[in-house]
N, C-alpha and C positions, 0 to 999 in steps of 0.2 A: 272358485266356489266349488266345494265338494258336496255331494249329496250323501246323506246317510241312508243306508239300506234299512227298510222297515219291513222286510219280508222274512219268510221262513226259508232257510237254506238247507237243501237236502242233496244227497248224491244220487246219481242215476246213470243209466246206460242208454245210449241212442239206439233205438230199434227201428226207426223209419225216418227217411229223409224226404221231406215234402218240398214244394216249390217256395220260392221267395224267402229262403232262409228260415223256414219253419221245420221243426223236427218233432217227432214223437219220442218221448223219453220215458223209460220204465224206471220207476223209483225203487229204492231198496225194499219198500214194503209191498211192492207188487202193483201199485197204481200206475196208470199211464197218463202222462201229462202232455198237452200240446205246448211247445215252447218256441221261442224265437231267439235269435242271437242278440246279445247286448251290443251297444254301440262301440265299446272299447275292443271287443273281439272283431267286429266288422272293420274298424279303423286299422287294426294291426294285421289284417288279412290272415287270421288264424282259421285254418280249415277244420271243419267238424265232419267226421265220417261215421259210418255205421259201427256200432260196438265200441265207440269211444266212451270213456268214463267222464262225466261232466258234473259240475256243480250247478244246481238249478235254484233260482230264487223264486219262490211262490208268494203271491200277495195274500194277506189274510182274508181278503174279500172273496177271491175266486181261486180255489185250490186245484182247479183243473187246467189252468193256464200259468205259464211261467216264462222266465228268461234265463238263458244259459249265460252264466257269468264267468265260468272258468272251465278249461279243458285240461284234465290230468294227463301227464305224460305216461306212456305205456312202459 
């Protein structure tokens, strides 16, 4: 069973690493968003570091919180 993504996807850069897999990401438009790691990234042990470029999925209900769904290679 696959889930369809119903959020807004934007690119950003990790500016702060918080505890428990939470990150602060600065989006391309300058906004800062509190994000957490998606389940697939956690399952595959993909590490997220400061200054990494990531793809963030935001829900249409709360644009201040999101989920990191992809980490771009440098």
